All heavy atoms as TSV, in Angstrom:
chain	resi	resn	atom	element	x	y	z
A	1	MET	N	N	-33.490	27.854	3.107
A	1	MET	CA	C	-34.610	27.295	2.340
A	1	MET	C	C	-34.283	25.764	2.062
A	1	MET	O	O	-33.128	25.482	1.541
A	1	MET	CB	C	-34.997	28.071	1.084
A	1	MET	CG	C	-36.043	27.309	0.299
A	1	MET	SD	S	-36.502	28.323	-1.247
A	1	MET	CE	C	-35.981	27.183	-2.503
A	2	GLN	N	N	-35.069	24.756	2.335
A	2	GLN	CA	C	-34.899	23.368	2.088
A	2	GLN	C	C	-35.157	23.208	0.515
A	2	GLN	O	O	-36.073	23.609	-0.041
A	2	GLN	CB	C	-35.929	22.598	2.820
A	2	GLN	CG	C	-35.740	21.117	2.648
A	2	GLN	CD	C	-34.658	20.507	3.478
A	2	GLN	OE1	O	-34.139	21.233	4.399
A	2	GLN	NE2	N	-34.230	19.367	3.124
A	3	THR	N	N	-34.242	22.545	-0.101
A	3	THR	CA	C	-34.240	22.230	-1.587
A	3	THR	C	C	-34.663	20.792	-1.620
A	3	THR	O	O	-34.150	19.891	-0.930
A	3	THR	CB	C	-32.922	22.392	-2.223
A	3	THR	OG1	O	-32.595	23.719	-2.126
A	3	THR	CG2	C	-33.088	22.015	-3.707
A	4	LYS	N	N	-35.749	20.431	-2.477
A	4	LYS	CA	C	-36.212	19.130	-2.602
A	4	LYS	C	C	-35.851	18.550	-3.953
A	4	LYS	O	O	-36.044	19.297	-4.984
A	4	LYS	CB	C	-37.723	19.169	-2.441
A	4	LYS	CG	C	-38.345	17.717	-2.390
A	4	LYS	CD	C	-39.728	17.695	-1.874
A	4	LYS	CE	C	-40.270	16.329	-1.969
A	4	LYS	NZ	N	-41.527	16.200	-1.319
A	5	VAL	N	N	-35.285	17.420	-3.947
A	5	VAL	CA	C	-34.794	16.774	-5.180
A	5	VAL	C	C	-35.672	15.372	-5.209
A	5	VAL	O	O	-35.611	14.593	-4.370
A	5	VAL	CB	C	-33.305	16.529	-5.329
A	5	VAL	CG1	C	-32.994	15.790	-6.584
A	5	VAL	CG2	C	-32.583	17.751	-4.929
A	6	ASP	N	N	-36.319	15.194	-6.384
A	6	ASP	CA	C	-37.135	14.024	-6.548
A	6	ASP	C	C	-36.850	13.449	-7.858
A	6	ASP	O	O	-36.375	14.024	-8.808
A	6	ASP	CB	C	-38.702	14.372	-6.541
A	6	ASP	CG	C	-39.107	14.819	-5.200
A	6	ASP	OD1	O	-38.898	14.106	-4.252
A	6	ASP	OD2	O	-39.600	15.904	-5.161
A	7	VAL	N	N	-37.302	12.129	-8.068
A	7	VAL	CA	C	-37.374	11.546	-9.343
A	7	VAL	C	C	-38.786	11.196	-9.716
A	7	VAL	O	O	-39.481	10.660	-8.882
A	7	VAL	CB	C	-36.493	10.127	-9.288
A	7	VAL	CG1	C	-36.818	9.333	-10.592
A	7	VAL	CG2	C	-35.010	10.351	-9.054
A	8	ALA	N	N	-39.134	11.678	-10.906
A	8	ALA	CA	C	-40.454	11.350	-11.428
A	8	ALA	C	C	-40.525	10.581	-12.670
A	8	ALA	O	O	-39.553	10.592	-13.479
A	8	ALA	CB	C	-41.186	12.743	-11.707
A	9	VAL	N	N	-41.616	9.815	-12.851
A	9	VAL	CA	C	-41.763	8.987	-14.107
A	9	VAL	C	C	-42.652	9.704	-15.146
A	9	VAL	O	O	-43.504	10.393	-14.652
A	9	VAL	CB	C	-42.328	7.597	-13.703
A	9	VAL	CG1	C	-43.667	7.715	-13.004
A	9	VAL	CG2	C	-42.241	6.634	-14.877
A	10	MET	N	N	-42.368	9.607	-16.277
A	10	MET	CA	C	-43.214	10.154	-17.287
A	10	MET	C	C	-43.544	8.993	-18.211
A	10	MET	O	O	-42.811	8.135	-18.565
A	10	MET	CB	C	-42.332	11.189	-18.193
A	10	MET	CG	C	-41.932	12.446	-17.318
A	10	MET	SD	S	-41.043	13.595	-18.238
A	10	MET	CE	C	-42.209	14.384	-19.138
A	11	ILE	N	N	-44.832	9.018	-18.674
A	11	ILE	CA	C	-45.340	7.856	-19.493
A	11	ILE	C	C	-46.073	8.385	-20.748
A	11	ILE	O	O	-46.614	9.535	-20.738
A	11	ILE	CB	C	-46.428	7.115	-18.681
A	11	ILE	CG1	C	-45.790	6.558	-17.317
A	11	ILE	CG2	C	-46.980	5.930	-19.446
A	11	ILE	CD1	C	-46.709	6.016	-16.363
A	12	GLY	N	N	-45.941	7.589	-21.803
A	12	GLY	CA	C	-46.642	7.997	-22.977
A	12	GLY	C	C	-46.172	9.201	-23.624
A	12	GLY	O	O	-44.965	9.315	-23.952
A	13	THR	N	N	-47.071	10.207	-23.983
A	13	THR	CA	C	-46.693	11.365	-24.737
A	13	THR	C	C	-45.739	12.276	-23.944
A	13	THR	O	O	-45.150	13.204	-24.576
A	13	THR	CB	C	-47.929	12.132	-25.160
A	13	THR	OG1	O	-48.721	12.509	-23.979
A	13	THR	CG2	C	-48.771	11.301	-26.181
A	14	GLY	N	N	-45.631	12.141	-22.591
A	14	GLY	CA	C	-44.719	12.845	-21.904
A	14	GLY	C	C	-43.242	12.493	-22.083
A	14	GLY	O	O	-42.265	13.250	-21.818
A	15	VAL	N	N	-43.010	11.277	-22.688
A	15	VAL	CA	C	-41.708	10.849	-23.083
A	15	VAL	C	C	-41.171	11.565	-24.214
A	15	VAL	O	O	-41.972	11.766	-25.271
A	15	VAL	CB	C	-41.715	9.323	-23.367
A	15	VAL	CG1	C	-40.411	8.783	-23.674
A	15	VAL	CG2	C	-42.203	8.563	-22.095
A	16	PRO	N	N	-39.954	12.131	-24.205
A	16	PRO	CA	C	-39.370	12.820	-25.340
A	16	PRO	C	C	-39.451	11.963	-26.575
A	16	PRO	O	O	-39.287	10.799	-26.554
A	16	PRO	CB	C	-37.925	12.990	-24.922
A	16	PRO	CG	C	-37.970	13.088	-23.477
A	16	PRO	CD	C	-39.031	12.116	-23.099
A	17	ALA	N	N	-39.641	12.656	-27.735
A	17	ALA	CA	C	-39.734	11.990	-29.083
A	17	ALA	C	C	-38.580	11.119	-29.342
A	17	ALA	O	O	-38.688	10.025	-29.984
A	17	ALA	CB	C	-39.991	13.030	-30.188
A	18	SER	N	N	-37.376	11.573	-28.986
A	18	SER	CA	C	-36.098	10.731	-29.261
A	18	SER	C	C	-36.217	9.344	-28.605
A	18	SER	O	O	-35.770	8.422	-29.084
A	18	SER	CB	C	-34.926	11.623	-28.858
A	18	SER	OG	O	-35.060	11.833	-27.455
A	19	LEU	N	N	-36.779	9.321	-27.353
A	19	LEU	CA	C	-36.912	8.030	-26.635
A	19	LEU	C	C	-38.064	7.292	-27.179
A	19	LEU	O	O	-37.963	6.016	-27.392
A	19	LEU	CB	C	-37.055	8.287	-25.126
A	19	LEU	CG	C	-35.789	8.789	-24.398
A	19	LEU	CD1	C	-36.185	9.024	-22.934
A	19	LEU	CD2	C	-34.692	7.816	-24.520
A	20	ARG	N	N	-39.155	7.937	-27.536
A	20	ARG	CA	C	-40.290	7.198	-28.115
A	20	ARG	C	C	-39.806	6.481	-29.434
A	20	ARG	O	O	-40.290	5.426	-29.789
A	20	ARG	CB	C	-41.457	8.230	-28.293
A	20	ARG	CG	C	-42.134	8.452	-27.025
A	20	ARG	CD	C	-43.555	9.067	-27.189
A	20	ARG	NE	N	-43.730	9.970	-28.329
A	20	ARG	CZ	C	-43.566	11.312	-28.264
A	20	ARG	NH1	N	-43.433	11.937	-27.092
A	20	ARG	NH2	N	-43.739	12.130	-29.315
A	21	ALA	N	N	-39.038	7.269	-30.259
A	21	ALA	CA	C	-38.539	6.731	-31.474
A	21	ALA	C	C	-37.781	5.412	-31.426
A	21	ALA	O	O	-37.780	4.560	-32.240
A	21	ALA	CB	C	-37.771	7.682	-32.228
A	22	LEU	N	N	-37.232	5.198	-30.136
A	22	LEU	CA	C	-36.509	4.044	-29.857
A	22	LEU	C	C	-37.406	2.931	-29.193
A	22	LEU	O	O	-36.991	1.915	-28.713
A	22	LEU	CB	C	-35.316	4.361	-28.930
A	22	LEU	CG	C	-34.261	5.270	-29.483
A	22	LEU	CD1	C	-33.270	5.608	-28.336
A	22	LEU	CD2	C	-33.575	4.628	-30.628
A	23	GLY	N	N	-38.718	3.288	-29.159
A	23	GLY	CA	C	-39.666	2.281	-28.519
A	23	GLY	C	C	-39.830	2.420	-27.046
A	23	GLY	O	O	-40.559	1.632	-26.482
A	24	GLN	N	N	-39.291	3.540	-26.498
A	24	GLN	CA	C	-39.446	3.738	-25.069
A	24	GLN	C	C	-40.660	4.438	-24.773
A	24	GLN	O	O	-40.981	5.520	-25.284
A	24	GLN	CB	C	-38.128	4.569	-24.555
A	24	GLN	CG	C	-38.112	4.652	-23.124
A	24	GLN	CD	C	-37.091	3.818	-22.421
A	24	GLN	OE1	O	-36.174	3.222	-23.159
A	24	GLN	NE2	N	-37.038	3.743	-21.087
A	25	ASN	N	N	-41.524	3.853	-23.979
A	25	ASN	CA	C	-42.783	4.522	-23.604
A	25	ASN	C	C	-42.866	5.011	-22.193
A	25	ASN	O	O	-43.913	5.517	-21.715
A	25	ASN	CB	C	-43.948	3.497	-23.788
A	25	ASN	CG	C	-44.187	3.141	-25.110
A	25	ASN	OD1	O	-44.097	3.878	-26.085
A	25	ASN	ND2	N	-44.484	1.805	-25.361
A	26	VAL	N	N	-41.682	4.976	-21.497
A	26	VAL	CA	C	-41.687	5.512	-20.124
A	26	VAL	C	C	-40.173	6.062	-19.955
A	26	VAL	O	O	-39.204	5.589	-20.641
A	26	VAL	CB	C	-41.942	4.442	-19.046
A	26	VAL	CG1	C	-40.964	3.311	-19.183
A	26	VAL	CG2	C	-42.038	4.942	-17.705
A	27	CYS	N	N	-40.046	7.038	-19.127
A	27	CYS	CA	C	-38.886	7.606	-18.761
A	27	CYS	C	C	-38.852	8.256	-17.309
A	27	CYS	O	O	-39.963	8.342	-16.915
A	27	CYS	CB	C	-38.302	8.637	-19.789
A	27	CYS	SG	S	-39.227	10.179	-19.804
A	28	TRP	N	N	-37.664	8.616	-16.845
A	28	TRP	CA	C	-37.626	9.262	-15.528
A	28	TRP	C	C	-36.859	10.607	-15.624
A	28	TRP	O	O	-35.952	10.759	-16.411
A	28	TRP	CB	C	-36.933	8.214	-14.611
A	28	TRP	CG	C	-37.575	7.069	-14.286
A	28	TRP	CD1	C	-38.293	6.829	-13.204
A	28	TRP	CD2	C	-37.761	5.897	-15.052
A	28	TRP	NE1	N	-38.958	5.638	-13.163
A	28	TRP	CE2	C	-38.617	5.000	-14.334
A	28	TRP	CE3	C	-37.219	5.493	-16.389
A	28	TRP	CZ2	C	-38.893	3.763	-14.877
A	28	TRP	CZ3	C	-37.576	4.279	-16.771
A	28	TRP	CH2	C	-38.406	3.385	-15.975
A	29	VAL	N	N	-37.302	11.436	-14.918
A	29	VAL	CA	C	-36.712	12.760	-14.814
A	29	VAL	C	C	-36.312	13.251	-13.339
A	29	VAL	O	O	-37.007	12.680	-12.441
A	29	VAL	CB	C	-37.526	13.936	-15.514
A	29	VAL	CG1	C	-37.713	13.591	-17.009
A	29	VAL	CG2	C	-38.921	14.013	-14.833
A	30	VAL	N	N	-35.398	14.162	-13.373
A	30	VAL	CA	C	-35.163	14.574	-11.909
A	30	VAL	C	C	-35.820	15.989	-11.754
A	30	VAL	O	O	-35.792	16.871	-12.748
A	30	VAL	CB	C	-33.690	14.819	-11.799
A	30	VAL	CG1	C	-33.270	15.452	-10.417
A	30	VAL	CG2	C	-32.960	13.361	-11.877
A	31	LEU	N	N	-36.373	16.243	-10.587
A	31	LEU	CA	C	-37.087	17.414	-10.242
A	31	LEU	C	C	-36.370	18.108	-9.155
A	31	LEU	O	O	-36.017	17.458	-8.167
A	31	LEU	CB	C	-38.556	17.181	-9.891
A	31	LEU	CG	C	-39.458	16.424	-10.888
A	31	LEU	CD1	C	-40.783	16.142	-10.266
A	31	LEU	CD2	C	-39.601	17.142	-12.222
A	32	LEU	N	N	-36.162	19.369	-9.324
A	32	LEU	CA	C	-35.556	20.241	-8.314
A	32	LEU	C	C	-36.623	21.217	-7.854
A	32	LEU	O	O	-36.935	22.150	-8.628
A	32	LEU	CB	C	-34.281	20.936	-8.779
A	32	LEU	CG	C	-33.450	21.772	-7.869
A	32	LEU	CD1	C	-32.889	20.794	-6.717
A	32	LEU	CD2	C	-32.312	22.433	-8.573
A	33	ASN	N	N	-37.085	21.167	-6.618
A	33	ASN	CA	C	-38.186	21.943	-6.210
A	33	ASN	C	C	-39.386	21.941	-7.158
A	33	ASN	O	O	-39.974	22.885	-7.407
A	33	ASN	CB	C	-37.828	23.294	-5.905
A	33	ASN	CG	C	-36.763	23.331	-4.764
A	33	ASN	OD1	O	-36.886	22.655	-3.792
A	33	ASN	ND2	N	-35.911	24.345	-4.807
A	34	GLY	N	N	-39.664	20.720	-7.664
A	34	GLY	CA	C	-40.735	20.466	-8.493
A	34	GLY	C	C	-40.565	20.937	-10.005
A	34	GLY	O	O	-41.470	20.758	-10.889
A	35	GLU	N	N	-39.424	21.378	-10.364
A	35	GLU	CA	C	-39.057	21.766	-11.786
A	35	GLU	C	C	-38.104	20.808	-12.416
A	35	GLU	O	O	-37.156	20.464	-11.641
A	35	GLU	CB	C	-38.482	23.121	-11.830
A	35	GLU	CG	C	-39.442	24.295	-11.432
A	35	GLU	CD	C	-38.803	25.719	-11.573
A	35	GLU	OE1	O	-37.899	25.890	-12.336
A	35	GLU	OE2	O	-39.288	26.592	-10.910
A	36	ARG	N	N	-38.467	20.396	-13.514
A	36	ARG	CA	C	-37.570	19.402	-14.285
A	36	ARG	C	C	-36.178	20.025	-14.480
A	36	ARG	O	O	-36.084	21.117	-14.940
A	36	ARG	CB	C	-38.076	18.972	-15.590
A	36	ARG	CG	C	-37.349	17.934	-16.366
A	36	ARG	CD	C	-38.103	17.550	-17.557
A	36	ARG	NE	N	-37.186	16.824	-18.479
A	36	ARG	CZ	C	-37.512	16.445	-19.677
A	36	ARG	NH1	N	-38.748	16.551	-20.037
A	36	ARG	NH2	N	-36.587	15.826	-20.407
A	37	ARG	N	N	-35.131	19.193	-14.268
A	37	ARG	CA	C	-33.716	19.556	-14.386
A	37	ARG	C	C	-32.989	18.582	-15.325
A	37	ARG	O	O	-33.069	17.325	-14.988
A	37	ARG	CB	C	-32.945	19.722	-13.054
A	37	ARG	CG	C	-33.509	20.858	-12.169
A	37	ARG	CD	C	-33.337	22.115	-12.788
A	37	ARG	NE	N	-33.999	23.094	-12.007
A	37	ARG	CZ	C	-33.753	24.368	-12.113
A	37	ARG	NH1	N	-32.959	24.823	-13.068
A	37	ARG	NH2	N	-34.363	25.309	-11.317
A	38	GLY	N	N	-32.465	18.915	-16.302
A	38	GLY	CA	C	-31.613	17.993	-17.144
A	38	GLY	C	C	-32.443	17.199	-18.034
A	38	GLY	O	O	-33.544	17.606	-18.489
A	39	THR	N	N	-31.935	16.126	-18.457
A	39	THR	CA	C	-32.504	15.264	-19.521
A	39	THR	C	C	-33.409	14.286	-18.892
A	39	THR	O	O	-33.497	13.977	-17.767
A	39	THR	CB	C	-31.352	14.582	-20.326
A	39	THR	OG1	O	-31.792	13.888	-21.463
A	39	THR	CG2	C	-30.562	13.599	-19.378
A	40	ALA	N	N	-34.164	13.528	-19.831
A	40	ALA	CA	C	-34.936	12.387	-19.540
A	40	ALA	C	C	-34.009	11.104	-19.537
A	40	ALA	O	O	-33.140	11.076	-20.338
A	40	ALA	CB	C	-36.127	12.192	-20.428
A	41	PHE	N	N	-34.227	10.268	-18.575
A	41	PHE	CA	C	-33.380	9.054	-18.509
A	41	PHE	C	C	-34.207	7.816	-18.870
A	41	PHE	O	O	-35.410	7.708	-18.528
A	41	PHE	CB	C	-32.909	8.817	-16.996
A	41	PHE	CG	C	-31.960	10.005	-16.540
A	41	PHE	CD1	C	-32.437	11.018	-15.890
A	41	PHE	CD2	C	-30.627	9.973	-16.985
A	41	PHE	CE1	C	-31.596	12.110	-15.622
A	41	PHE	CE2	C	-29.789	11.035	-16.581
A	41	PHE	CZ	C	-30.260	12.010	-15.876
A	42	SER	N	N	-33.580	6.813	-19.454
A	42	SER	CA	C	-34.313	5.678	-19.889
A	42	SER	C	C	-34.387	4.641	-18.732
A	42	SER	O	O	-35.147	3.572	-18.918
A	42	SER	CB	C	-33.560	5.007	-21.098
A	42	SER	OG	O	-32.270	4.736	-20.819
A	43	SER	N	N	-33.645	4.882	-17.685
A	43	SER	CA	C	-33.881	3.936	-16.428
A	43	SER	C	C	-33.963	4.770	-15.251
A	43	SER	O	O	-33.420	5.821	-15.108
A	43	SER	CB	C	-32.683	2.964	-16.365
A	43	SER	OG	O	-31.534	3.537	-15.928
A	44	ARG	N	N	-34.640	4.141	-14.233
A	44	ARG	CA	C	-34.880	4.809	-12.987
A	44	ARG	C	C	-33.463	4.900	-12.236
A	44	ARG	O	O	-33.202	5.844	-11.519
A	44	ARG	CB	C	-35.863	3.979	-12.092
A	44	ARG	CG	C	-36.133	4.672	-10.876
A	44	ARG	CD	C	-37.272	3.870	-9.972
A	44	ARG	NE	N	-37.822	4.703	-9.057
A	44	ARG	CZ	C	-37.286	4.679	-7.807
A	44	ARG	NH1	N	-36.265	3.949	-7.475
A	44	ARG	NH2	N	-37.924	5.429	-6.863
A	45	GLU	N	N	-32.646	3.910	-12.556
A	45	GLU	CA	C	-31.243	3.964	-11.858
A	45	GLU	C	C	-30.476	5.074	-12.277
A	45	GLU	O	O	-29.819	5.776	-11.510
A	45	GLU	CB	C	-30.581	2.499	-12.094
A	45	GLU	CG	C	-31.267	1.310	-11.468
A	45	GLU	CD	C	-32.472	0.955	-12.258
A	45	GLU	OE1	O	-32.752	1.078	-13.366
A	45	GLU	OE2	O	-33.218	0.241	-11.446
A	46	GLU	N	N	-30.445	5.403	-13.489
A	46	GLU	CA	C	-29.830	6.548	-14.064
A	46	GLU	C	C	-30.351	7.910	-13.422
A	46	GLU	O	O	-29.550	8.814	-13.068
A	46	GLU	CB	C	-29.876	6.724	-15.586
A	46	GLU	CG	C	-29.250	5.675	-16.291
A	46	GLU	CD	C	-29.511	5.655	-17.815
A	46	GLU	OE1	O	-30.631	6.047	-18.285
A	46	GLU	OE2	O	-28.499	5.478	-18.592
A	47	ALA	N	N	-31.605	7.952	-13.285
A	47	ALA	CA	C	-32.296	9.164	-12.693
A	47	ALA	C	C	-31.871	9.283	-11.232
A	47	ALA	O	O	-31.642	10.360	-10.701
A	47	ALA	CB	C	-33.748	9.099	-12.880
A	48	GLN	N	N	-31.814	8.048	-10.530
A	48	GLN	CA	C	-31.433	8.083	-9.103
A	48	GLN	C	C	-29.962	8.496	-8.896
A	48	GLN	O	O	-29.561	9.221	-8.015
A	48	GLN	CB	C	-31.583	6.697	-8.575
A	48	GLN	CG	C	-33.076	6.243	-8.361
A	48	GLN	CD	C	-33.781	7.037	-7.267
A	48	GLN	OE1	O	-34.368	8.075	-7.588
A	48	GLN	NE2	N	-33.586	6.618	-6.045
A	49	GLU	N	N	-29.060	8.149	-9.933
A	49	GLU	CA	C	-27.714	8.656	-9.880
A	49	GLU	C	C	-27.631	10.139	-10.006
A	49	GLU	O	O	-26.870	10.836	-9.406
A	49	GLU	CB	C	-26.871	7.797	-10.962
A	49	GLU	CG	C	-26.603	6.365	-10.639
A	49	GLU	CD	C	-25.900	5.730	-11.783
A	49	GLU	OE1	O	-25.375	6.291	-12.697
A	49	GLU	OE2	O	-25.942	4.515	-11.661
A	50	CYS	N	N	-28.366	10.624	-10.859
A	50	CYS	CA	C	-28.393	12.075	-11.237
A	50	CYS	C	C	-28.901	12.848	-9.898
A	50	CYS	O	O	-28.446	13.825	-9.512
A	50	CYS	CB	C	-29.324	12.384	-12.332
A	50	CYS	SG	S	-29.303	14.083	-12.850
A	51	LYS	N	N	-30.041	12.296	-9.335
A	51	LYS	CA	C	-30.539	12.777	-8.057
A	51	LYS	C	C	-29.353	12.863	-6.962
A	51	LYS	O	O	-29.251	13.905	-6.308
A	51	LYS	CB	C	-31.673	11.994	-7.610
A	51	LYS	CG	C	-32.193	12.431	-6.245
A	51	LYS	CD	C	-33.321	11.564	-5.689
A	51	LYS	CE	C	-33.744	11.954	-4.382
A	51	LYS	NZ	N	-34.869	11.076	-3.805
A	52	ALA	N	N	-28.733	11.776	-6.758
A	52	ALA	CA	C	-27.575	11.687	-5.849
A	52	ALA	C	C	-26.513	12.831	-6.190
A	52	ALA	O	O	-25.946	13.439	-5.272
A	52	ALA	CB	C	-26.961	10.273	-5.853
A	53	ALA	N	N	-26.144	13.009	-7.491
A	53	ALA	CA	C	-25.260	14.123	-7.748
A	53	ALA	C	C	-25.738	15.422	-7.378
A	53	ALA	O	O	-24.970	16.240	-6.915
A	53	ALA	CB	C	-24.986	13.955	-9.346
A	54	TRP	N	N	-27.099	15.684	-7.663
A	54	TRP	CA	C	-27.696	16.965	-7.289
A	54	TRP	C	C	-27.565	17.162	-5.761
A	54	TRP	O	O	-27.162	18.244	-5.310
A	54	TRP	CB	C	-29.148	17.050	-7.699
A	54	TRP	CG	C	-29.386	17.574	-9.042
A	54	TRP	CD1	C	-29.724	16.919	-10.210
A	54	TRP	CD2	C	-29.302	19.011	-9.380
A	54	TRP	NE1	N	-29.762	17.840	-11.234
A	54	TRP	CE2	C	-29.570	19.123	-10.775
A	54	TRP	CE3	C	-29.093	20.194	-8.706
A	54	TRP	CZ2	C	-29.709	20.246	-11.486
A	54	TRP	CZ3	C	-29.153	21.347	-9.415
A	54	TRP	CH2	C	-29.351	21.409	-10.754
A	55	LEU	N	N	-27.938	16.110	-5.063
A	55	LEU	CA	C	-27.860	16.288	-3.519
A	55	LEU	C	C	-26.498	16.482	-3.069
A	55	LEU	O	O	-26.241	17.199	-2.122
A	55	LEU	CB	C	-28.571	14.928	-2.886
A	55	LEU	CG	C	-29.998	14.780	-3.105
A	55	LEU	CD1	C	-30.348	13.383	-2.668
A	55	LEU	CD2	C	-30.774	15.906	-2.308
A	56	ALA	N	N	-25.458	15.786	-3.613
A	56	ALA	CA	C	-24.093	16.018	-3.310
A	56	ALA	C	C	-23.646	17.372	-3.601
A	56	ALA	O	O	-22.957	18.063	-2.756
A	56	ALA	CB	C	-23.141	15.094	-4.028
A	57	GLN	N	N	-24.050	17.965	-4.760
A	57	GLN	CA	C	-23.744	19.327	-5.103
A	57	GLN	C	C	-24.415	20.339	-4.094
A	57	GLN	O	O	-23.762	21.289	-3.657
A	57	GLN	CB	C	-24.133	19.601	-6.579
A	57	GLN	CG	C	-23.783	21.101	-6.936
A	57	GLN	CD	C	-22.331	21.431	-6.911
A	57	GLN	OE1	O	-21.394	20.597	-7.442
A	57	GLN	NE2	N	-21.957	22.463	-6.394
A	58	LEU	N	N	-25.624	20.173	-3.722
A	58	LEU	CA	C	-26.287	21.023	-2.888
A	58	LEU	C	C	-25.738	20.946	-1.523
A	58	LEU	O	O	-25.604	22.025	-0.927
A	58	LEU	CB	C	-27.803	20.653	-2.928
A	58	LEU	CG	C	-28.617	20.811	-4.139
A	58	LEU	CD1	C	-29.925	20.224	-4.050
A	58	LEU	CD2	C	-28.678	22.390	-4.460
A	59	ASN	N	N	-25.303	19.743	-1.098
A	59	ASN	CA	C	-24.652	19.703	0.226
A	59	ASN	C	C	-23.304	20.343	0.228
A	59	ASN	O	O	-22.946	20.836	1.280
A	59	ASN	CB	C	-24.640	18.183	0.677
A	59	ASN	CG	C	-25.908	17.651	1.134
A	59	ASN	OD1	O	-26.773	18.409	1.684
A	59	ASN	ND2	N	-26.093	16.337	0.927
A	60	ALA	N	N	-22.602	20.225	-0.818
A	60	ALA	CA	C	-21.287	20.904	-0.948
A	60	ALA	C	C	-21.429	22.390	-0.959
A	60	ALA	O	O	-20.500	23.088	-0.528
A	60	ALA	CB	C	-20.686	20.553	-2.307
A	61	ASP	N	N	-22.551	22.958	-1.453
A	61	ASP	CA	C	-22.768	24.354	-1.347
A	61	ASP	C	C	-23.177	25.013	-0.062
A	61	ASP	O	O	-23.173	26.100	0.151
A	61	ASP	CB	C	-23.941	24.749	-2.358
A	61	ASP	CG	C	-23.438	24.670	-3.856
A	61	ASP	OD1	O	-22.204	24.432	-4.092
A	61	ASP	OD2	O	-24.305	24.527	-4.648
A	62	ILE	N	N	-23.489	24.118	1.008
A	62	ILE	CA	C	-23.940	24.528	2.319
A	62	ILE	C	C	-22.629	24.562	3.218
A	62	ILE	O	O	-21.857	23.629	3.235
A	62	ILE	CB	C	-24.877	23.491	2.900
A	62	ILE	CG1	C	-26.115	23.362	2.068
A	62	ILE	CG2	C	-25.194	23.814	4.365
A	62	ILE	CD1	C	-27.139	22.314	2.532
A	63	PRO	N	N	-22.463	25.708	3.924
A	63	PRO	CA	C	-21.304	25.888	4.747
A	63	PRO	C	C	-21.299	24.783	5.871
A	63	PRO	O	O	-22.400	24.311	6.314
A	63	PRO	CB	C	-21.483	27.124	5.456
A	63	PRO	CG	C	-22.391	27.969	4.401
A	63	PRO	CD	C	-23.265	26.946	3.900
A	64	ASP	N	N	-20.067	24.218	6.167
A	64	ASP	CA	C	-19.934	23.205	7.203
A	64	ASP	C	C	-20.663	23.492	8.538
A	64	ASP	O	O	-21.236	22.665	9.210
A	64	ASP	CB	C	-18.511	22.922	7.506
A	64	ASP	CG	C	-17.784	22.199	6.390
A	64	ASP	OD1	O	-18.573	21.452	5.499
A	64	ASP	OD2	O	-16.562	22.334	6.295
A	65	SER	N	N	-20.830	24.652	8.939
A	65	SER	CA	C	-21.468	25.109	10.156
A	65	SER	C	C	-22.853	24.960	9.999
A	65	SER	O	O	-23.563	24.897	11.116
A	65	SER	CB	C	-21.118	26.604	10.502
A	65	SER	OG	O	-21.773	27.449	9.459
A	66	LEU	N	N	-23.530	24.722	8.855
A	66	LEU	CA	C	-25.017	24.489	8.818
A	66	LEU	C	C	-25.367	23.008	8.578
A	66	LEU	O	O	-26.414	22.622	8.518
A	66	LEU	CB	C	-25.450	25.250	7.626
A	66	LEU	CG	C	-25.419	26.879	7.828
A	66	LEU	CD1	C	-26.024	27.570	6.639
A	66	LEU	CD2	C	-26.076	27.341	9.114
A	67	HIS	N	N	-24.332	22.091	8.379
A	67	HIS	CA	C	-24.601	20.729	8.219
A	67	HIS	C	C	-25.181	20.056	9.413
A	67	HIS	O	O	-24.915	20.333	10.531
A	67	HIS	CB	C	-23.402	19.947	7.730
A	67	HIS	CG	C	-23.161	20.058	6.248
A	67	HIS	ND1	N	-23.817	19.336	5.353
A	67	HIS	CD2	C	-22.400	20.898	5.577
A	67	HIS	CE1	C	-23.359	19.672	4.046
A	67	HIS	NE2	N	-22.493	20.541	4.211
């Protein structure tokens, strides 16, 4: 099964209260097969780094014969 890892943006009331309290009206989250994983990030770059970590972990879990 192919696993899909994406970065999505959340705006307004979708932003966690802790970030809204800091004046942040937008955040980014990592989705694994459409489901949110982990925390909300205050920058897209942080979310992209998390996405890369997920992809590296998923690739490490695949046997070398299937790469």
